[in-house]
C-alpha positions, 0 to 999 in steps of 0.5 A: 101812120095817119098824118095831120091837117093844119088850118092855117091863117096866112094873115092879110098879106104881109109875110111879117104878119104871119104868126111864128107858129104859122111860119114854122109849120109852113117850113115843115109841111109835106103838102100845102093846099092854098087859097088863090090870093096867097102872096108869092112871098108867103108861098116862098117860105114853103120848102122846095120838097113840099107839094104845093097846090092852088085850090082857090078860085077867083070870081068868075073863074073855075077852081077846086070845089069845096068837096074836092078840097075836103077830099084832098085834105082827108086823103093826104092825111090818111096817107101820112102827110102833114097837110097845111090848108093855107087860107088868107086872113084868119081861117075861121072868118069867111074861110069855110073852116066850118065845112072843112072841120066837119069833113075832118071830124067825119073822117077822124082826121086829127087837125089843128087851127092856127089863127091869123090876123084877119083882113079887117084888122090888117087893112084897118091898121095899114090905113090907120083906121080905128075900128071902134071909138068910145064916142061913135062906134061901140061895135064892129060888124063883119059881113061878106058880100058873097053868100049861098043862095039859101042864106038868110038875108041881112037885116040892114035896119038892125045893122044900122041901129047898132051904130057899128063900124061895118066891114064888108069882106069880098064886096065884089062890084056891088057898091051901089047895092050895098050903099042903097040898102044902108041908106034905105035902112037909115044910114046917112049918105054922108057916112064915110067909107073906104075901099082898101085893096091888097091890104098890108102889101106893097100894092095896097091902095085906099080909096076914100069916099062917102056913102052917097058916092060909093057907087062911083068907087073904082074897081081896085085889084082883089082882094078888097075890103069895104069899111063904113062908119064914123070911125073913118072921121077919126082916121086923119084928114084923108077921110075928112069930108073936106078932103074926100073928092071924086078921086081920093086914092093913094098907095100904102108904104112898101112893106119892110119885110126881108127874109131869105126864102127857099128856092121857089118851086113850080105851083100846081093846080093838079091833084098831087100824087098820093103815096101812102107812107110807111108807119 
C-alpha cells in the first residue's frame, strides 16, 4: 500500500507556534525529511522509532539537492511510509514547495500541505512590529535574497512606489546591495530597518538601523529576516530615529515553551534504508 507525503510548515522556531495538526503528524511520522534550521525542540517531538533525515543545507555548505529530496519523498511513499517533509515557516513561501508538489503529482503520490506561521509573521510578532499601517503601509511584500540565475530581476522602483513594508527572507550578506538598490529606486535613506535573527526562539536578536546605515549591520546568526518600512516607527522607541545608533541590538524574551518530548534519536544525513511495507 502506497504511503502519503505531508509538506508541513514548522513555523518560525518556537515549538508553541506549531499548528496542532503539524504536531500530531510529527508524532505519527514514519520518516521525517527536515530542513537544516529546524530546531532541536521541534525535532524532539518526533517519536524515536521514526527515521529522521536532515536534507537541508546552509549557505556555502553542501546538502541534499532538490532532485534527491524529490526522489526520497516519492520512493519512501511508494514503499508505504507516512513521510513528513518538514520545512521552516510555511511550506508555500520560499520553500520550493512548487517543485516538490510537481514531483509528487508526476509520481501519483498522495500528499497534503500543512501550513505554518511564516517567518515574517513570527519575527514581526516577536519584535512587536506591525507589518501594515492604515496611514503609512497599505501593503506588505515578501522578497527572497536568493534566486536562481535565470530569475527575473526585481523591479525595485515599482516596489518602492507601492509604499509597502518590505520583508526580505534570507538576505544573506547583501545588506549594502539591497540598501543601494532601494535608495536608487527612491526610498528615503532615513527609512527604518530591522534585522531579526532566529525569530521567536530564546536566541532571537533584533538589530535596528536606517537604510543609509544598513550596510553596517552585523552578521547575526541564521536564519535572519530583514524588515524595511515606515511601520517600524510604530513599533516602539527602539526603532525611533532618536534611539537608533551604530549598535542597537537586543535579545528577545525566552520562550515559555515546556513540553515532555520523546527520547532524542541520532540524526542522519544518509539515505534511509527503504523496505517496502506489506499491503
